[in-house]
C-alpha positions in Angstrom: -58.4 -6.6 313.2 -55.0 -7.9 314.0 -54.2 -8.6 317.7 -50.8 -7.6 319.0 -51.6 -8.2 322.6 -49.0 -10.9 323.3 -46.3 -8.7 321.9 -47.2 -5.7 324.1 -46.0 -7.8 327.1 -42.6 -8.3 325.5 -39.7 -6.0 326.6 -37.9 -6.5 323.4 -40.9 -5.6 321.3 -41.7 -2.5 323.4 -38.0 -1.4 323.2 -37.9 -1.9 319.4 -41.2 0.1 318.9 -40.0 2.9 321.2 -36.6 3.0 319.5 -38.2 3.2 316.1 -40.4 6.1 317.1 -37.6 8.0 318.9 -35.0 7.4 316.2 -37.4 8.2 313.4 -38.2 11.7 314.7 -34.5 12.4 315.5 -33.6 11.2 312.0 -36.2 13.5 310.4 -35.0 16.5 312.5 -31.3 15.9 311.7 -32.0 15.4 308.0 -33.0 19.1 307.8 -29.3 19.9 308.4 -28.1 17.0 306.1 -27.0 14.8 308.9 -27.9 11.3 310.0 -28.0 10.1 313.7 -24.8 8.0 313.3 -23.0 11.0 311.7 -24.1 13.2 314.6 -22.9 10.6 317.1 -19.5 10.2 315.4 -19.0 14.0 315.2 -19.8 14.3 318.9 -17.4 11.5 319.8 -14.6 13.0 317.7 -15.2 16.5 319.1 -15.1 15.1 322.7 -12.1 12.9 322.0 -9.7 14.7 319.7 -7.0 12.4 318.4 -8.9 9.3 319.2 -8.5 6.4 316.9 -11.3 5.1 314.6 -11.1 1.8 316.4 -11.4 3.4 319.8 -14.5 5.4 318.8 -16.2 2.4 317.2 -15.4 0.3 320.3 -16.7 3.0 322.7 -20.0 3.1 320.8 -20.3 -0.6 320.5 -20.3 -0.4 316.7 -18.4 -2.8 314.4 -15.6 -1.0 312.7 -16.9 -2.2 309.3 -20.1 -0.3 309.9 -18.5 2.8 311.4 -15.5 3.5 309.0 -17.6 4.2 305.9 -19.5 6.8 307.8 -16.3 8.4 308.9 -15.1 8.4 305.3 -18.3 10.3 304.4 -17.7 12.8 307.2 -14.2 13.3 306.0 -15.3 13.7 302.4 -17.8 16.4 303.5 -15.0 18.3 305.3 -16.4 17.7 308.8 -13.6 15.6 310.2 -10.0 14.9 309.2 -8.1 11.6 309.7 -4.4 11.7 310.2 -2.0 8.7 310.4 -1.1 8.2 314.0 2.5 9.2 314.9 2.7 6.3 317.3 1.0 3.6 315.2 1.1 3.7 311.4 -1.8 1.3 311.2 -4.1 3.7 313.1 -5.8 7.0 312.2 -6.4 9.9 314.6 -9.7 11.7 314.2 -10.1 15.5 314.5 -13.2 17.7 313.9 -12.9 20.6 311.5 -14.2 24.1 311.9 -17.0 23.2 309.5 -17.7 20.0 311.6 -17.9 22.1 314.8 -20.5 24.4 313.2 -22.6 21.5 312.0 -22.2 19.8 315.4 -23.4 22.9 317.2 -26.6 23.0 315.0 -27.1 19.2 315.4 -26.7 19.6 319.2 -29.5 22.2 319.2 -31.7 19.7 317.2 -30.9 16.9 319.6 -31.5 19.0 322.7 -34.9 20.1 321.3 -35.7 16.4 320.5 -34.6 15.3 324.0 -36.8 18.0 325.5 -39.8 16.8 323.6 -39.2 13.3 324.9 -38.9 14.6 328.5 -42.2 16.5 328.1 -43.7 13.2 327.2 -42.4 11.1 330.1 -41.3 13.7 332.7 -37.9 14.2 334.2 -38.4 11.4 336.7 -39.5 9.1 333.9 -36.4 10.0 331.9 -34.2 9.3 334.9 -35.9 6.0 335.5 -35.8 5.0 331.9 -32.1 5.7 331.6 -31.4 3.7 334.7 -33.4 0.7 333.5 -31.9 0.9 330.0 -28.5 1.0 331.6 -29.3 -2.3 333.3 -30.4 -3.8 330.0 -27.3 -2.6 328.2 -25.2 -4.9 330.3 -27.5 -7.9 329.6 -25.9 -10.8 328.0 
C-alpha cells in the first residue's frame, strides 16, 4: 500500500487532483461535440469580445500567445472563427465568431452548464461560492 497522506495536506496537490478530475469530465463531455476545453474557452471569449485581438484574448486568459494561436488557427480552419487584419494595426488580427461557431458554442455552453451543475450538486451552492472566492485569492498569489 502506498501512503499519500503527506500530500493530502498540500494545497497544490489537492488543487491539481481536483483540477484533473473536473477538467477530465469536461474534456470528455466536450469531446462528444468535437471540441476541447481550450477551444470552448476561446470561442466564448471571441463571442463575448467581437473584434478583440489574438494577443488581447491570450492575455485576458493568462495563456501564452504561442500556446493560444495554434488553437485559434484550428478554430479558423474548422470555420468557427475568422481572423481579419486589424484596420488600425496591420500587425494584429481581429477575431470574430462565425454562425457555425455560434451554433457549436451554444451546444458547448449547454454541456458546460450541465457539467457545472453536476459540480454544484457535489459541493452545494455555498460551497461553490466559497470555492470561487478562495480560488480567486490564490489566482493573485505570486
